[in-house]
N, C-alpha and C positions, 0 to 999 in steps of 0.2 A: 503491499500501498504506501504509494508517498507523501511522503510529507504536506502533513495539513499548513498554507501557507498562514502571516498573523504576522498584523497590526498593528502600531504601537498609535492611535494616537493624544493629542496632547499640546494648550493651551492653555492658560490664564484665566479663571477668570472670568462669562461672558464672554468669552473666546468666541466662543458660535463653533462648536464642538458641539456637541449635539447637530445645529441645526444639517450644521455639513454630513452628518452622522447617516440622522433622516433625509436628507438626496440622497445619499451613498444605495439608503437599501431602499428608497418605493422605487428606482431607477429600473427600469426593464433589461438588465445585463444577464437574466438570467443567476447570476453567480446568489449561492444559498450561504447564505453571511451568517456567522453566531458574533454576536456582540457577549460582550463583557464587558460590565459597567462598575466601575466603583462605588457601590449605591450609595454614598455620602455625595455625587453629586450629587450638586449644582440644580442640576432638571435631565429626572429620571425620564429616557423616549417617551411620548409620551400615551394614552391608551389606545388613542385612533391609528394604531397601524400594530396596534399587540388585537392577536383573536380572542385568547379568552388567560386567564391568571387560575393558572390550575398551585395547586394548591405546593408548587417544588419551586425553586426558585429558577427554569432557565419556563419560555412562555417562546411559545411560536407567537411566529406573525403574522401577520396577512398574503406578504409574497413570500409563504418558505424561512422566510430569515427564522434564526433561531436567536433567545435575546435570555440573557443570567444577571443577579447581582452575584455578585460575592460575597459567598459565607462567610470563605473559613480568608483562605489564602490563597495568592492567584493560582500557585500547582496545583491547590486543590482543586482544584475550578478546572483546569486545564485536562488537569489525569479524572472530571468526569465528567467531561464533554465526548476527549478520544476514548474513553469507554465509549460507553454510548453512541457516538459511531461506529466502532469499532461493532458493537451488539446489531449494531440497525434500529435502535431505539432512536437514529433521530438522525437526518443526513442534513448539510453542511460544506461545502467546498471551502475554506477562509473563517478566520478568522477573524473578528478587532479588538481592542484595547482598550476599549473610552477610561486615562485615567480620570481621577478628580481634578480641579482647575488647581490643585496645590499641590501637585503631588511633582517627584523628579521621577523621568520614564528613567535612571538608569536602575536601579535594582531590576526594573517590570521589563529593561531587552534582557537582563546578565539571568532572569532566572532562564532563555532560554539555553545559554550555555553550563549555565553552571549545576542544571539535574542533570545528568543520562534521562531517567526516561521521560522528560521534555523537549529535552532534545533530539532525542531514537522518537517524536513522532511527528515537530513545529521547527518552522523550522520562517527566524522572523523576517520578513521584507521589510520589517522598513519603516519609522518612529518619523508620524507626518505631528505638524507642527502648528498652531490655530494662532494671528497674533491682533492680538487688536490695535485697530492703528490707534484709535483715539486715545484710548488707556498707554499704548503701548510704554510711553517714554517714561511719564510715573511707575508704571507696574515695574519696569526697565531700571528705573533708581531706587525702588525700594524691594523687590525682593527680589531674591536670589532661586526661587525659585525659577521664578520668569524667566530668568536668563539659563540660567544651567537646559530649562525645553530649549531656548531655540541653540545653546551649543551643542545638541543631543540627536537633532533633524535635518531629514537625509529632501526634504522638501521642508517646506515656508509659506503658509497664507497665509496673505493678508487679507484682516476680515476687518468689514466696515471705515475701508477706505475712502467711500463714499460719505463717508460726517467732517468727513479735511480737511484740508489744501493739502493740492500737490507738493507744494514746496515741503510740507511735512509723510510729506505718503516718504519723498525725496532722499529724506533727514534718517527718514526711519530704517527705510531700507541699509539709505549708506553701512549706521550706525550691528541692521544685521547684518551685515557683507563682515563687518571685521570681527563678528561675535563667533558667526560661523559659514566662512566662501563661500565651500562646501552642497547647500543646500539654492538646491534650487527655489527663486521664490515665483510667484502668485500671486495680484487681488483676488477674495475669493469676494464674490457678495450677496449675502445666503443662499452659502455652501450652495455656493450656481461654478461645481469645476468636472471638469475629468475622470471619468474614473480609473484612467490610464495615468492618468497622475495625482494619486492618490492611496492602489492596489499595484499589486508586479513595482516596486519599483531601485528590487534587487540592493537595499541600499549595503548589507547585509553581505553581500556577496562580493567575494575575499575575485573581484576584479580590477582588467588592468586599466580600469576607463575608473583615473581619478582627475572626481567633477570640483575644479577649484577656477570660482568663479575669474574671468580671464580683467576681469575688470580694477578688480584685485590687486591682482599683476602688476595692472601696470600703474597701476595708483601707484603709486613704489619707485618705481622708476624715474622719477624725474630726482630723483636726490643721489641721481648717479650714485651711492652705497656698493660698493663694490670692494669683496674681499681681493689683499695682493696673489692665494693662490685661485683658481683657476672656480672660481665658483661665489653665487654671488644668495643672500639670502634673503628672503623680501620679508622684513617686518610689519605685524602690524600700528599703522600710526598710533599710537594715543601718548597718552601728554608725559607721563613715567618713560618714552624711548632718552635715548640717549642721545639722542646724536642729530645738531645745530639741525642739519641741515632738513629734520623731520617740522622745525616750530613751524616758522617761518612756513607753516607748507598751502600753498593756492585752498586748501579744502582746513582748512584755521573757522569755520562756522561751525562745523560740526561736533566744534574738539570740548567744546564739555565741559561733556559727564566722561568717565571715564571706568568706563567695564569692570566686571572683575572677569566676565566672560571672556574673555579674547583667544584672536587660535593668530598660529607665525607659520611661515612659511618656508620648509628649507630645501635649496634645489643644492644637490652637487653636477657635474658636468664626471667628477673621478670618480670611481669605484668603490664600493665600501666591505672593507676584509667583512670575511660573516662572523668569527668566532667575536672581535670587537665588537664589533654592532651588537649582537647578542646580546654581552656580557652589560652593556654600557643599560642597554632599551630594556635590559631587565635591571641592571639592578633604577633604574627610573621610575620604571609600573609599582614596584618595593615600596618605594617613600614616594616619589608621587602621585598613586596609583589616584588612589575617593580622586582627588582632586580634574586628571584626565579626566576629559565627557569623552572625545573620536578624538578615535590620529587613526589616517587614513598613506600609507604609502606607496609608490612606482617605485623602486630600490632599483640599481647597477650594481649587483657586488659580484664581484671578480671570484674565479670558477666558473663560471653561466651562464650561456651561452642567450637566459631566457631570459625576463626579467621576473622579479621576485617583490609579490604581490603582501603587501603585510597593512591589520588594520586590527585596532580597539576599544574599549568598550571598557572605561575603569582600569581596574588593573589586567582585563583576558586578555591576554592577545594571541593573533596570529597570524599563518605565512602560507603559504601559496606557493606553487610556480609557475606563473602565467604563458604570453604566450612567447615568442621566441622577438628578443628588436629584430628589425623586418635590417636588410638591404641599408645603407645607406640613413638611418635610422641614427638620431644623434641618444645617444646613449647616457642616458641627465635622471640622477632619482630628482623625487618629487617629492617629499612629504605634508602632510601638511599635522598642527597639532592644534586641540583646542580646547581649550583649557578652563580653571578658574586659576587665579594669582601664574599661573608654571610658568617656575624660572628658567627665560627664554636665553639669555647668556651658560649657562651651565649645558638645555640638551646643543649650543649651539656651541661649545667647548668639545661639547661629545661625540657629538654626531662628530666633529670637523675631527677627533683625533677618533674616528674610526675609519674613517677613508686606506685607503692602500697609498 
């Protein structure tokens, strides 16, 4: 039996998760979706789209989807659903987990990797995060959970963009990109999004595609900040950057905030020494794992003609051999780290020292 794809839907209170979910559930896509809701969510799926309330916590919906609220922990609920599916008591193709507005998606994502039984039955597809354009700035300033939700995202939808000016949306996008340059962003009014932007995103797939917003990289090129040896690092702009050239930067007007969730990109044309890199990343993950939200890279490793793909969530890290480097393709390692107050200098220094 193939693995059941799972999507984590997250976003701060009032960002429109339930609206998006209703839209996904009521669309005629022919897929049977099981929804797991954290039951103290601010607004449960309303009864119009539910067929009947049963004595159990699993409810069938009018379009054949199923819905359940979490009684114990997520793990038990996932086990329960998979078992009912195996026995033919429930029919569904995939699951969507709607987290509460205050939840940190990290532990939810980790459940799919840390628990062998869950990992044998489910495949974590992606974390989809909704951001409320009207209240996001305040939420990011006040609440770390809101910032973490952005750091984890594989896809970001900006809701309520119609309630603010184009400049405000622009400033929000700019801020989001510095937290997470690898998640595509779209505006979504009233949950109106394409299903292909929510499901089967393969955000946790170890594949050779490393999506880093190209503008995010371009923006830093004007600093001309290059290392003497054959590679450049792009850093995110932030007020605590120690390069004078960043301070008088043309995007200064966005820089009144300095979020603790930040990303930076490391690139090198020199190959990595596999043993050194493994030691370094292992020690970094050991110390800073809880603060490392998502990290991902396509690596040029000494001793193999294939790309090495790696990624991680908190302390969990995995790598895999990807496709061959193509003839004439520039062999270059690219890594993106997204985390909370990560020690960029230590990371850069350690990665530099892991090159051959």
